[in-house]
VONUVO-942730 format. One record per residue (C-alpha): x, y, z; residue number from 1. Coordinates in Angstrom, 3 decimals. Layout:
X	Y	Z	k
X	Y	Z	NUM
...
//
This chain:
X	Y	Z	k
-23.920	11.901	27.422	1
-21.218	10.719	25.006	2
-22.900	9.314	21.816	3
-21.171	5.922	21.161	4
-20.408	4.958	17.739	5
-21.185	1.423	16.701	6
-18.785	-0.388	14.271	7
-20.396	-2.953	11.808	8
-17.097	-4.942	12.164	9
-16.487	-7.718	14.477	10
-13.671	-8.869	15.933	11
-12.766	-12.313	16.241	12
-11.044	-13.502	19.130	13
-8.841	-16.738	19.496	14
-9.987	-19.308	21.931	15
-7.232	-18.703	24.361	16
-8.082	-14.690	24.216	17
-11.807	-15.910	24.826	18
-10.737	-17.898	27.743	19
-8.641	-15.476	29.394	20
-11.180	-12.734	28.743	21
-13.837	-14.781	30.847	22
-11.471	-15.690	33.612	23
-10.660	-11.948	33.832	24
-14.178	-10.738	34.062	25
-15.308	-13.956	36.583	26
-12.341	-12.506	38.640	27
-13.192	-8.629	38.626	28
-17.095	-8.825	37.972	29
-16.670	-6.538	35.105	30
-18.647	-7.200	31.763	31
-15.826	-8.659	29.021	32
-16.872	-5.918	26.584	33
-15.587	-3.377	29.088	34
-12.307	-5.021	29.305	35
-12.441	-5.133	25.758	36
-13.094	-1.371	25.364	37
-10.462	-0.562	28.276	38
-7.789	-2.110	26.030	39
-8.435	-0.676	22.742	40
-8.489	2.737	25.003	41
-5.345	1.717	25.989	42
-3.879	0.801	22.471	43
-5.057	4.106	21.201	44
-3.631	6.251	23.655	45
-0.042	5.067	22.629	46
-0.454	5.393	19.121	47
0.744	8.508	17.345	48
-2.156	9.819	15.626	49
-0.547	13.309	14.223	50
0.319	12.127	11.444	51
0.142	14.310	8.442	52
0.492	13.088	4.603	53
3.217	14.991	2.595	54
1.830	17.240	-0.087	55
1.735	16.079	-3.491	56
4.422	18.577	-4.673	57
6.682	17.511	-2.026	58
7.256	13.992	-3.595	59
9.359	13.387	-6.510	60
9.499	9.941	-8.123	61
12.842	9.168	-10.246	62
13.251	6.291	-12.816	63
16.572	4.644	-11.884	64
16.915	1.844	-14.088	65
14.895	0.602	-16.966	66
15.477	-3.081	-18.518	67
13.618	-4.789	-21.184	68
11.517	-7.423	-20.436	69
12.371	-11.223	-20.886	70
9.783	-13.230	-23.233	71
7.668	-10.051	-23.337	72
8.662	-7.980	-26.494	73
8.424	-4.123	-26.134	74
7.603	-4.508	-22.488	75
10.062	-2.775	-20.100	76
10.647	-3.374	-16.375	77
11.112	0.335	-14.691	78
12.380	0.622	-11.330	79
13.113	3.779	-9.040	80
12.428	6.006	-5.943	81
9.761	7.645	-4.440	82
10.618	9.711	-1.589	83
11.510	6.920	1.225	84
10.072	4.263	-1.070	85
11.288	1.824	-3.969	86
9.031	1.230	-6.914	87
9.234	-1.496	-10.114	88
6.909	-1.321	-12.488	89
5.943	-3.385	-15.950	90
5.145	-1.231	-18.775	91
3.713	-2.618	-21.840	92
4.457	-2.171	-25.519	93
0.588	-1.535	-26.147	94
-2.453	-1.036	-23.775	95
-4.326	-3.921	-22.093	96
-7.232	-4.721	-20.427	97
-5.274	-6.261	-17.253	98
-3.336	-3.029	-17.033	99
-3.834	-0.169	-14.416	100
-6.916	1.726	-15.778	101
-6.588	-0.249	-18.925	102
-3.090	1.488	-20.162	103
0.101	0.212	-20.167	104
0.978	-0.407	-16.917	105
0.613	-4.019	-15.963	106
2.227	-4.667	-12.779	107
3.422	-2.062	-10.215	108
4.915	-2.307	-6.566	109
5.906	0.375	-4.349	110
7.597	-0.906	-1.037	111
9.341	0.734	2.217	112
12.829	-1.087	1.722	113
13.503	-0.633	5.665	114
10.537	-2.693	6.050	115
11.188	-5.255	3.768	116
14.666	-5.566	5.149	117
13.362	-5.856	8.804	118
10.585	-8.109	8.149	119
11.671	-10.271	5.045	120
8.546	-10.043	3.630	121
8.215	-8.201	0.098	122
4.036	-8.338	0.203	123
4.108	-6.881	4.135	124
6.340	-3.899	3.079	125
4.162	-2.885	-0.071	126
2.167	0.176	0.473	127
0.808	-0.372	-3.465	128
0.594	-3.589	-5.400	129
-0.967	-4.025	-8.604	130
-0.301	-7.195	-10.462	131
-2.650	-7.646	-13.216	132
-5.471	-6.748	-10.435	133
-5.009	-4.678	-7.316	134
-3.589	-6.495	-4.285	135
-2.967	-3.277	-2.277	136
-4.731	-0.259	-3.285	137
-3.219	2.939	-2.665	138
-4.670	4.281	0.722	139
-5.017	8.080	1.633	140
-1.287	7.833	3.134	141
0.164	6.022	0.141	142
-1.798	8.192	-2.707	143
0.612	10.892	-3.389	144
3.433	8.323	-3.599	145
1.310	6.529	-6.083	146
0.205	9.620	-8.336	147
3.885	10.563	-8.165	148
4.899	7.441	-9.676	149
2.174	7.441	-12.155	150
3.001	10.525	-13.495	151
6.490	9.768	-13.848	152
5.891	6.417	-15.385	153
3.069	7.960	-17.941	154
5.380	10.716	-19.014	155
8.083	8.142	-19.771	156
5.523	6.114	-21.949	157
4.267	9.201	-23.657	158
8.242	9.802	-24.398	159
8.695	6.372	-25.711	160
5.543	6.620	-27.742	161
6.456	9.823	-29.690	162
10.254	8.331	-30.039	163
8.396	5.274	-31.980	164
6.253	7.638	-34.017	165
9.072	9.497	-35.276	166
11.076	6.708	-36.309	167
//
């Protein structure tokens, strides 16, 4: 006997979906839950589940542009690419509580430009978004890209800090 896994999350149906589900169950005599299980099984059978996330050493982030932030003395907007994604970050002059890990990066977005173009939604195309707090935390799949971007941004901030110390 196959042991079923019980999920804590519940699924909310619209009024129309609920009505159609009840009509279908009345028609064929099956329990509505059985119809939902079959629909889920059909959906999952069509999905590609053989995704292998890239290895961290295969991902390289590159800074393409660095522009001083308006109205924020010493802050810099940095943009670049990481694999097929693009990123943008606001790096502050000094560490802040509102930054990632209370460091100097107060805003960071990593997004899929193809998705953004096809949907017209910036936030919908983001795999990571931090704007003085987490809007979209890095998932297991997005984490290697996030780590690569953070590495290149920290290298840049460390280099700028050393340059200021020499002056």
